[in-house]
LUMKE-858346 format. One line per field, with one value per residue (C-alpha): x, y negated, z; residue in one letter. Coordinates in steps of 0.25 Angstrom, whole numbers, plus 2048, in hexadecimal, padded with zeros to 3 digits. Each point is the difference from the previous one (the first is absolute). Example, Ala and Ser with C-alpha at 12.3 -4.5 7.8 and 13.67 -1.06 7.14 Angstrom:
c1	[831	806]
c2	[812	7F2]
c3	[81F	7FE]
r	[a	s]
end
This chain:
c1	[664	7F8	80C	804	7F3	7FF	80E	7FD	7F3	808	80A	7F5	7FA	80D	802	7F9	7F5	7FF	7F2	7F9	80B	7FE	7F1	802	80B	7F7	7F4	808	806	7F2	7FA	80B	7FF	7F1	801	809	7F7	7F4	808	804	7F1	7FB	80A	7FD	7F1	7FB	802	806	7F6	7FE	807	7F7	7FD	809	7FD	7FF	80C	80D	80E	802	7F5	7F8	7F2	800	7F8	7F5	7FD	800	7F8	806	7FD	7FE	7F7	7F7	805	7FD	7F6	7FC	7FA	801	7F4	7FE	7FF	7F3	803	804	7FB	7F8	803	7F5	800	802	80E	805	7F9	80D	803	7FD	806	7F8	804	802	7F4	804	808	80B	808	7FB	80A	7FC	809	7F3	804	80E	805	805	80F	802	804	7F5	7FF	7FE	80A	80F	80C	80F	7FF	7F6	7F2	7F4	7F1	7FC	7F4	800	7F9	7F5	801	7F7	805	80E	80C	80D	80B	80D	80B	80C	805	7FB	7F7	7F2	7F7	7F3	803	7F2	800	804	7F9	802	7F9	7F7	802	7F6	801	800	808	7FB	807	801	80E	805	80C	804	807	80D	802	80E	801	805	7F7	7F9	7F4	7FE	7F6	804	7F7	808	803	808	804	802	7FE	80F	7FF	7F6	80B	80A	7F6	7F7	80B	806	7FB	80A	7FB	7FE	7FD	7F3	7F3	7FE	7FA	806	7FB	80A	7FC	808	7F6	80A	809	7FF	7F1	7FE	806	7FC	808	7FA	805	7FC	809	7FB	800	80C	801	7F9	7FF	7F6	801	7F5	7F6	7F7	7F7	80B	80A	803	7FD	7F4	7FA	806	7F5	7FB	7F7	807	7F9	807	7F9	806	7F9	808	80B	7FB	802	7F9	804	7F7	804	7F2	7F8	80B	805	80F	805	7F9	80A	7FA	80C	806	800	7FF	7F2	803	809	7FC	802	7FF	805	7FE	80C	801	80D	804	80D	802	80F	802	80B	7F5	7F5	7FE	7F2	7FB	7F6	7F6	7F3	7F6	7F3	7F3	808	7F6	803	7F5	800	7F8	7F9	7F2	7F7	7F3	7F9	801	7FC	7F4	7FB	803	800	7F6	809	80D	807	80B	80A	804	7F6	806	7FA	805	801	7F2	7FA	7F8	809	806	80F	804	80A	7F3	7FE	806	7F8	7F3	803	802	7F2	7F9	806	7FB	7F2	800	804	7F4	7F5	7F5	806	7FC	808	7FF	80C	803	80A	808	809	80A	7FC	807	7F6	7F1	7F7	7F5	80A	807	7F2	7FD	80E	7FF	7F2	806	80C	7F7	7F7	80D	805	7F2	801	80E	7FC	7F4	806	80E	7FF	7F2	7F9	7F1	7FC	7F4	80A	806	7FC	808	800	80A	803	80A	809	7F6	805	810	807	80D	805	7FF	80D	80A	802	7FF	7F3	7FA	804	7F9	7F3	800	7FA	7F5	7F7	7F8	7F5	7F8	7F1]
c2	[048	7F4	7F9	80D	802	7F1	801	80D	7F9	7F4	808	808	7F3	7FB	80C	7FF	80A	805	7FA	80E	805	7F5	802	80F	7FC	7F5	80A	80B	7F6	7FB	80E	805	7F4	801	80F	7FC	7F5	80A	80B	7F6	7FB	80E	804	7F4	800	80E	80E	80B	804	80F	803	7FE	80B	800	805	810	803	808	7FB	800	7F6	80A	804	80E	80B	800	7F1	7F4	7F6	7F2	7FB	7F1	7F9	7F5	7F2	7F4	7FA	80C	80C	80D	807	80A	7F5	7FE	7F1	7FE	7F2	800	7F3	7FA	7FB	7F2	803	801	7F4	7FB	80D	7FE	80D	808	80E	805	806	80E	808	808	804	803	807	803	80D	808	80C	801	80A	7FA	800	800	7F6	7FC	809	7F6	7F6	800	7FC	802	7FF	806	7FC	808	7FF	7FF	7FC	7F5	7FF	7F5	7FF	807	809	804	7F7	801	7FE	7FA	801	802	7F5	803	7FE	806	7FF	807	807	800	7F1	802	7F5	7F1	7F7	7F5	7F1	801	80A	802	808	802	809	801	7FF	802	803	805	7F8	808	7F9	7F9	7F1	801	80B	7FC	805	7FC	801	7FE	7FE	801	804	80D	808	80D	805	7FF	7F1	801	804	7F5	7F4	803	801	7F2	7F2	7FC	7F9	808	7FE	808	7FA	803	7FB	804	7FE	804	7FF	801	800	803	7F4	7F2	7FB	80A	7FE	801	800	7FF	7FF	801	800	7F2	7F9	807	804	7F8	801	7FD	801	801	80B	802	809	80B	7FE	80B	803	7F6	804	80D	802	7F8	802	7FB	7FB	7FC	7FA	7FE	7F7	7FD	7F7	7FE	809	7FF	808	801	806	804	7F4	7F6	7FC	7FF	7FE	7F9	800	7F9	803	80D	808	7FE	801	80B	808	80F	807	80F	805	7FF	803	800	800	800	7FD	804	801	80C	7F9	7F6	80A	80E	801	7F3	802	7FA	806	7FD	805	7FC	7FB	7FC	7FA	7FB	7FA	7F5	7F3	802	7F8	800	7F5	806	80E	7FB	7F6	809	80E	7FE	807	801	808	7FD	807	7F4	801	80A	807	807	80F	807	7F2	7F4	7F7	7F6	7FE	7F1	803	800	7F1	7FC	809	7FC	7F2	802	807	7F5	7F5	807	801	7F2	7FB	809	7FC	807	80E	80B	80C	80E	804	80F	808	80C	80A	80A	80F	804	804	803	7FB	7FB	7F9	7F9	7FC	7FA	7F9	7FA	7FA	7FA	7FA	7FA	7FA	7FB	7F9	7F9	7FB	7FB	7F8	7FA	7FD	7FC	7FA	7FA	809	800	80E	800	801	80D	80E	80C	80E	80C	80C	807	809	802	7F6	802	7F6	808	80E	804	809	7F5	7F6	7F5	805	801	7F2	7FB	808	7F9	7F3	7F6	7FD	7F4	801	7F4	801]
c3	[7B6	7FB	7FA	7F9	7F9	7FC	7FA	7F8	7FB	7FB	7FA	7F8	7FC	7FA	7F7	7F3	7FD	80E	803	800	809	809	801	804	80A	806	801	806	80B	803	801	809	809	800	804	80C	805	7FF	807	80B	802	801	80B	808	7FF	7FE	807	7F7	7F6	7FC	7F3	7F4	7F7	7F4	7F2	801	7F8	802	801	7F2	7FD	7F9	805	806	7F9	80A	802	7F6	808	803	80D	7FE	80A	7FB	7FF	809	7F7	7F7	807	7F8	7FA	80B	80B	807	801	7F2	7FB	7F4	7F7	7F9	7F1	804	806	7F2	7FB	7F9	7FA	7F1	7FB	7F6	7FD	7F2	7F8	7FF	80A	7F9	80D	80D	809	80E	800	804	7F7	805	80B	80D	800	7F1	7F6	7F7	7F4	7F5	806	7FE	808	802	80F	809	806	805	802	80E	809	80A	80D	800	7F1	7F6	7F5	7FB	7FE	7F9	80A	7FB	80A	7F7	7F6	7F2	7F4	7FF	7F5	7FA	7F3	7FB	7FD	7F1	7F8	7FE	80A	7FA	803	80B	80B	810	80A	80E	80B	80F	806	80E	808	80D	80B	7FD	7F3	7FE	801	7F1	7FC	7F3	7F8	7F2	7F4	7F2	7F4	7F4	7F1	7FE	7F4	807	80E	804	800	80B	809	7FB	7FF	80B	80B	801	800	7F5	7F3	7F4	7F1	801	804	80F	80D	80D	80E	80C	80F	80C	80C	80B	7FC	807	7FF	7F4	7F2	7F2	7F3	7F3	7F1	7F2	7F4	7FD	80D	806	80F	80B	80F	80B	80F	80A	7FC	80C	7F8	800	80B	80A	80B	801	7F2	7FB	7F5	7F4	7F4	7F3	7F4	7F3	7F4	7F3	7F6	7F4	805	80E	80C	80D	80D	80C	80E	806	7FE	7FE	7F2	802	7F1	7F4	7F5	7F4	7F6	806	7F3	7F1	7FC	7F7	809	801	80D	800	80D	80F	809	80F	808	80F	807	80F	803	809	808	805	804	7F9	805	7F9	7F4	7F7	7FD	7F4	7FB	7F9	7F4	7F5	7F3	7F8	7F2	7F8	804	805	7F6	809	7F8	7F2	805	808	7F5	7F4	805	80B	80B	806	80B	80A	808	808	80B	80A	80B	80D	7FE	801	804	7FA	807	7F5	802	800	7F4	7F8	802	7F2	7F8	808	7FE	7F1	7FF	808	7F7	7F4	806	804	7F2	7FB	80A	7F8	7FF	80A	802	806	808	7FF	809	7FA	807	7FC	800	80D	80B	801	7F5	80A	809	7F4	7FB	80D	802	7F2	803	80D	7F9	7F6	80B	807	7F3	7FF	80E	7FE	7F3	807	80E	7FC	7F2	801	7F4	801	805	7F6	7F5	805	801	806	7FC	800	7F7	809	7F7	7F5	7F6	7FF	7F8	800	803	80F	7FE	803	80A	7F6	7FA	80E	803	7F3	803	80E	7FB	801	7F3	7FD	7F6	7FA	803]
r	[m	k	k	i	v	l	f	l	m	a	s	a	l	s	a	p	g	n	a	q	l	l	d	r	f	r	n	k	v	e	q	k	v	g	e	k	i	d	e	s	i	d	k	a	t	q	k	k	k	p	k	e	s	s	p	l	e	n	s	t	g	q	s	s	s	t	q	h	t	e	n	t	p	p	e	k	d	q	q	g	p	d	s	q	s	a	e	i	q	d	i	n	s	y	s	k	f	d	f	i	a	g	e	k	i	i	i	h	e	d	f	s	q	e	n	i	g	d	f	p	t	q	w	n	t	r	s	s	a	e	v	v	t	i	n	n	r	e	g	k	w	l	r	m	a	q	t	g	v	f	y	p	e	y	l	i	s	d	l	p	e	n	f	t	v	q	l	e	l	l	t	n	k	q	i	a	g	i	g	q	w	m	i	t	l	l	q	v	k	n	p	i	e	n	f	k	l	g	a	e	m	d	l	s	d	v	a	n	f	k	l	n	l	q	p	a	s	s	k	g	q	m	h	y	s	t	n	l	i	g	s	q	y	k	s	g	i	p	e	f	h	t	p	d	k	s	s	v	k	i	s	i	w	r	q	k	q	r	i	r	v	y	f	d	s	t	k	v	l	d	l	p	r	a	l	d	a	n	a	i	l	n	s	m	v	f	s	a	s	n	p	e	y	d	n	k	d	g	a	f	f	m	s	n	i	q	l	a	v	g	a	p	n	l	r	n	k	l	l	k	e	g	k	f	s	t	n	g	i	l	f	d	v	n	s	d	q	i	k	p	q	s	y	g	s	l	q	d	i	a	q	l	l	k	e	n	s	t	i	r	v	s	v	i	g	h	t	d	a	d	g	n	e	d	t	n	l	e	l	s	r	r	r	s	a	a	v	v	k	a	l	t	s	n	f	g	i	d	a	s	r	l	q	s	d	g	k	g	k	s	e	p	l	d	t	n	d	t	s	a	g	k	a	n	n	r	r	v	e	f	i	k	l]
end
């Protein structure tokens, strides 16, 4: 058997243009061999285990009308939100995370307004997907089990030269070894092009950046491309490699020609000349491929998609306008616990204060309009105090230069009728004293 495999691999190498086919073949062989080894070890060392709960679906792969909850247990190194033993990461765990979100949020998609079991009302596809909930995960998620292209129709304007995209992505253990998920940021003339240009990794004459992930392949794989640099490949992605690490927070930062990509706190790409500096992007497309002949129960899930535009200019706003606000300081739901992903924004603010050592500021917390007014007011005050503590404890800012206060939902910056508006209202403001 080993000789046959080696012969086939050598034959593939000798044929021109078959490098990608060989990669897939090698990955498939490695995966199958690994599965057989694991199976043998399990039989030799363990008693027969009870059958694990599978996603609550019927035989067609579509969730039943009475249940749309995916039963995905917490990962080895990442407990779900409902777990009593969930480990809270401190800010310093993201000390190398220099990502700073855009100034104004224009898309915040958490599918909270959608009905469970439906396809999102303001999205489009020629395939099928559905909104579900997931055990041990907060909120609603878009489940992409079928191969297809999916995109929000409400992104209808050109994006500026500086913008950021963040989202949470996870997969279940049934995903195929060659199952793929892709995000494409591109320039299109009409919506029909979203389906054509957002589905494959092939090069195009239009400006685009494409990121393709294969978490169930050997070691985890990533393909990426732009119309300028062509198609590139990277193997070994521990931040998103099933079954050990089946979820990831993806952050993408476009800054004129430069594109940076982060998986959780790790910067995985920093491309200084990825795009033409004047390239206009106006569409965001997601696609998934999970061949049914491998495993029809495999699926990708995504949520908390946030697109923000503009480069925050803290220095100019504080010195000239006397104040600025940021959405880059994030908190756990209904909590004053600062998320570690806030490190980049906090570091930027701390650097500004260090460079202007005579400035004193008032740190003011704001919430959206959801919930009780008194509760929101108290929450905003506790969050403000948490920011002051972080700046003093983690970044060495003198406490005498900082005051804290909270305004709750009393001073909205945007509408509270949309998810993006609410996200803009959930902010921390800094006012020069």
